[in-house]
C-alpha positions, 0 to 999 in steps of 0.5 A: 512640189512634194519637197515644199509641201513636206517642209511646209507640213513641219514649218510649225516646228522650226524655232520661232522667227525662222523664215523659209527655206523657200523653193522655186519649182517653176522652172520656166522662171529661170533668167538667162538674161537681165537688163537695165533701162536708164535714162537721163531726162526720162521720167519714170513713165517714159521708161516704163512705157519704153519697157512695156514696148520692149517686152512686146518685141521680146515676146516675139522672139522664138524661144522667149517665153517669159519677160518680166521687169522689177525695180521700177521706180513709181512716179510721185507727184507732190 
């Protein structure tokens, strides 16, 4: 927290256009496993439902504190 705050304090003195540095000080968010869900013939909504169910099951495993998903493709209706 202290390092992030000090760097934030000098942010205005950095050259224009500089972004970051960024700090992850939430060490509970460390990923140890990444899995991919894909399925021919399944809609994005069906894959999301499966991911929701899988998340529920994984959170019941002892030692698993957090399960996130990302990269889902939204379903579009044209």
